[in-house]
C-alpha positions as CSV (number, residue, x, y, z in Angstrom):
1,X,-13.3,8.8,-1.1
2,X,-10.7,10.9,-2.7
3,X,-13.1,11.9,-5.4
4,X,-15.6,13.0,-2.8
5,X,-12.9,15.1,-1.0
6,X,-12.0,16.7,-4.3
7,X,-15.7,17.5,-4.9
8,X,-16.0,19.0,-1.4
9,X,-12.9,21.1,-2.1
10,X,-14.3,22.3,-5.4
11,X,-17.4,23.6,-3.6
12,X,-15.3,25.4,-1.0
13,X,-13.4,27.0,-3.9
14,X,-16.7,28.1,-5.4
15,X,-17.7,29.7,-2.1
16,X,-14.4,31.6,-1.7
17,X,-13.6,32.6,-5.2
18,X,-16.8,32.1,-7.2
19,X,-17.5,29.9,-10.1
20,X,-14.8,29.3,-12.8
21,X,-15.2,30.6,-16.4
22,X,-13.5,29.7,-19.6
23,X,-9.7,29.0,-19.0
24,X,-10.2,29.1,-15.2
25,X,-12.2,25.8,-15.5
26,X,-9.1,24.1,-17.0
27,X,-6.6,25.5,-14.4
28,X,-8.7,25.3,-11.3
29,X,-6.7,23.3,-8.6
30,X,-9.9,21.6,-7.3
31,X,-10.9,20.6,-10.9
32,X,-7.4,19.0,-11.3
33,X,-8.0,17.0,-8.1
34,X,-11.2,15.8,-9.6
35,X,-9.5,14.8,-12.9
36,X,-6.7,12.9,-11.0
37,X,-9.2,11.0,-8.9
38,X,-11.4,10.3,-12.0
39,X,-8.3,9.0,-13.7
40,X,-7.6,6.6,-10.8
41,X,-11.2,5.5,-10.9
42,X,-11.1,4.7,-14.6
43,X,-7.8,2.9,-14.2
44,X,-9.6,0.2,-12.1
45,X,-11.0,-1.8,-15.0
46,X,-7.5,-1.6,-16.8
47,X,-5.7,-2.8,-13.7
48,X,-8.2,-5.6,-13.3
49,X,-7.5,-6.7,-16.9
50,X,-3.8,-6.6,-16.2
51,X,-4.3,-8.8,-13.2
52,X,-6.6,-11.2,-15.1
53,X,-4.0,-11.6,-17.9
54,X,-1.2,-12.2,-15.5
55,X,-3.2,-15.0,-13.8
56,X,-4.7,-16.6,-16.9
57,X,-1.7,-16.0,-19.3
58,X,-4.4,-15.8,-22.1
59,X,-5.2,-12.6,-24.1
60,X,-8.7,-11.3,-23.7
61,X,-11.4,-11.4,-26.3
62,X,-12.8,-8.2,-27.8
63,X,-16.0,-8.6,-25.6
64,X,-13.9,-9.1,-22.5
65,X,-11.8,-6.1,-23.4
66,X,-14.5,-3.5,-23.7
67,X,-14.6,-2.4,-20.1
68,X,-10.8,-2.0,-20.2
69,X,-10.8,-0.1,-23.4
70,X,-13.6,2.3,-22.3
71,X,-11.7,2.9,-19.0
72,X,-8.6,3.6,-21.1
73,X,-10.5,6.1,-23.2
74,X,-11.7,7.9,-20.0
75,X,-8.1,8.0,-18.7
76,X,-7.1,9.8,-21.9
77,X,-10.0,12.2,-21.4
78,X,-8.7,13.0,-17.9
79,X,-5.4,14.1,-19.3
80,X,-6.9,15.7,-22.5
81,X,-9.5,18.0,-20.9
82,X,-7.2,20.1,-18.6
83,X,-4.6,20.4,-21.4
84,X,-7.1,20.9,-24.3
85,X,-6.3,24.6,-24.5
86,X,-2.9,23.8,-25.9
87,X,-3.9,21.0,-28.3
88,X,-4.5,21.4,-32.0
89,X,-6.6,18.3,-32.3
90,X,-9.9,18.2,-30.2
91,X,-9.2,21.5,-28.6
92,X,-11.6,24.6,-28.7
93,X,-9.3,26.7,-31.0
94,X,-6.8,24.9,-33.2
95,X,-4.0,27.4,-33.4
96,X,-2.9,26.1,-36.8
97,X,-6.1,27.4,-38.4
98,X,-6.3,30.8,-40.0
99,X,-9.4,31.5,-38.1
100,X,-7.6,31.3,-34.7
101,X,-4.5,33.0,-35.8
102,X,-3.1,35.6,-33.3
103,X,-1.5,38.9,-34.4
104,X,1.9,37.7,-33.5
105,X,3.0,34.9,-35.7
106,X,5.9,34.0,-33.6
107,X,3.5,33.3,-30.7
108,X,1.3,31.2,-33.1
109,X,4.3,29.1,-34.1
110,X,5.4,28.5,-30.6
111,X,1.9,27.7,-29.3
112,X,1.0,25.5,-32.3
113,X,4.2,23.4,-32.5
114,X,4.6,23.0,-28.8
115,X,1.0,21.9,-28.6
116,X,1.6,19.3,-31.3
117,X,4.5,17.8,-29.4
118,X,2.6,17.8,-26.1
119,X,-0.4,16.0,-27.7
120,X,1.9,13.5,-29.4
121,X,3.4,12.6,-26.0
122,X,0.1,12.3,-24.3
123,X,-1.8,10.2,-27.1
124,X,1.2,8.1,-28.3
125,X,2.4,7.6,-24.8
126,X,-0.9,6.1,-23.7
127,X,-1.1,4.0,-26.9
128,X,2.5,2.6,-26.5
129,X,1.7,1.7,-22.9
130,X,-1.3,-0.2,-23.8
131,X,0.6,-2.1,-26.5
132,X,3.4,-2.9,-24.0
133,X,0.9,-4.2,-21.4
134,X,-1.6,-6.2,-23.5
135,X,-2.1,-8.3,-26.5
136,X,-5.0,-6.5,-28.1
137,X,-7.9,-7.9,-30.1
138,X,-8.8,-6.3,-33.5
139,X,-10.6,-3.0,-33.2
140,X,-9.3,-2.1,-29.8
141,X,-7.7,1.3,-30.7
142,X,-10.8,2.2,-32.8
143,X,-13.1,1.5,-29.8
144,X,-10.9,3.2,-27.2
145,X,-10.1,6.3,-29.2
146,X,-13.5,6.5,-30.8
147,X,-15.1,6.5,-27.3
148,X,-12.6,9.2,-26.2
149,X,-13.4,11.2,-29.4
150,X,-17.2,10.8,-28.8
151,X,-16.7,12.1,-25.2
152,X,-14.8,15.2,-26.4
153,X,-17.4,15.8,-29.1
154,X,-20.3,15.7,-26.5
155,X,-18.3,17.9,-24.2
156,X,-17.8,20.6,-26.8
157,X,-20.9,19.9,-29.1
158,X,-18.4,19.7,-32.0
159,X,-18.3,16.7,-34.3
160,X,-14.6,17.0,-35.3
161,X,-13.0,15.2,-32.2
162,X,-15.0,12.0,-32.9
163,X,-13.9,12.0,-36.5
164,X,-10.3,12.9,-35.7
165,X,-9.7,10.4,-32.9
166,X,-11.9,7.6,-34.4
167,X,-9.8,7.9,-37.6
168,X,-6.7,7.8,-35.6
169,X,-7.8,4.7,-33.7
170,X,-8.6,3.0,-37.0
171,X,-5.1,3.8,-38.4
172,X,-3.5,2.5,-35.2
173,X,-5.5,-0.8,-35.5
174,X,-4.2,-1.1,-39.0
175,X,-0.6,-0.5,-37.9
176,X,-1.0,-2.9,-35.0
177,X,-2.3,-5.7,-37.3
178,X,0.6,-5.2,-39.7
179,X,3.4,-4.8,-37.2
180,X,2.2,-6.9,-34.3
181,X,4.3,-4.9,-31.8
182,X,4.7,-6.0,-28.2
183,X,7.4,-6.0,-25.4
184,X,9.4,-8.7,-27.1
185,X,9.4,-7.3,-30.7
186,X,11.3,-4.2,-30.0
187,X,11.9,-2.7,-33.4
188,X,8.2,-3.3,-34.4
189,X,7.3,-1.5,-31.2
190,X,9.5,1.5,-32.1
191,X,8.1,1.6,-35.6
192,X,4.7,1.5,-34.3
193,X,5.4,4.5,-32.2
194,X,6.9,6.4,-35.2
195,X,4.2,5.6,-37.6
196,X,1.6,6.1,-34.9
197,X,2.6,9.8,-34.6
198,X,2.4,10.2,-38.4
199,X,-1.1,8.6,-38.2
200,X,-2.2,11.0,-35.4
201,X,-1.5,14.2,-37.5
202,X,-2.5,12.6,-40.8
203,X,-6.0,11.8,-39.3
204,X,-6.2,15.0,-37.4
205,X,-5.1,17.5,-40.1
206,X,-6.9,15.6,-42.8
207,X,-10.1,16.0,-40.9
208,X,-9.5,19.6,-40.2
209,X,-8.8,20.2,-43.9
210,X,-11.9,18.3,-45.0
211,X,-14.1,20.3,-42.8
212,X,-12.4,23.7,-42.9
213,X,-10.9,23.5,-46.4
214,X,-7.2,23.2,-47.4
215,X,-6.6,27.0,-47.3
216,X,-7.7,27.0,-43.6
217,X,-4.1,26.3,-42.4
218,X,-1.7,29.2,-42.3
219,X,1.5,27.4,-41.2
220,X,4.3,27.4,-43.9
221,X,5.4,24.1,-45.5
222,X,8.5,24.0,-43.2
223,X,6.4,24.7,-40.1
224,X,3.6,22.4,-41.1
225,X,5.6,19.3,-42.1
226,X,8.5,20.0,-40.0
227,X,6.4,20.0,-36.8
228,X,4.9,16.6,-37.9
229,X,8.5,15.4,-38.4
230,X,9.4,16.6,-34.9
231,X,6.4,14.8,-33.5
232,X,7.4,11.5,-35.3
233,X,10.9,11.8,-33.9
234,X,9.6,12.5,-30.4
235,X,7.3,9.5,-30.5
236,X,10.2,7.4,-31.8
237,X,12.4,8.2,-28.9
238,X,9.5,7.6,-26.5
239,X,8.9,4.2,-28.0
240,X,12.6,3.5,-27.8
241,X,12.7,4.2,-24.0
242,X,9.5,2.3,-23.3
243,X,11.0,-0.7,-25.2
244,X,14.2,-1.0,-23.1
245,X,14.2,-4.1,-21.1
246,X,14.1,-3.9,-17.3
247,X,17.6,-4.0,-15.7
248,X,18.6,-7.2,-14.0
249,X,18.6,-6.9,-10.2
250,X,21.7,-8.1,-8.4
251,X,21.6,-9.7,-5.0
């Protein structure tokens, strides 16, 4: 029902202000309503999986996890699409590339580095939440982020998002298999967050460098590797907060 209301509001907006173009499509309030309600719809299979796990006390198989993982990938897309203008990975104009460099380098640095931090929060935050909530079968992150990357690739008719996020999901699966992080293994969970951020930018920038060439980046060494270090530090702090045990309630 809420999605239908958002669709009707979008039509009203078109009648009053015309159709959105370019950045307007990402900032339209009616489109934001559509993304929020779509997010809630896609959360349904994830919530159903949480409820099933709570009842059965058994981890789901890979086949049983497919609806949950596809829903999870769509949830990430609901966050990614309105913010894609700021992102260096999967966005329409990666600000770290020479081809999208603006005349003012200070503005480039601010936009590029802040976009990296924001994208780290979104993607690693979702990944850490999934690890905390579920015991995942092998290949879960590859499927979830590969599906998300395929969605963005089809949206933009650009092959890089699928390669970037599919590679990121594969690296997360390798980290998950090696560390076995969960809500009871706190330091493994925190290490998963830190290494996961490094994996995100390793997969993303390696793909960009492979397609565009190593000289396509214009960030200096300090800005390039320093911004990755900031992303790793931010993901580590986020993992630390998510790993804290719930406080005991007092009667």
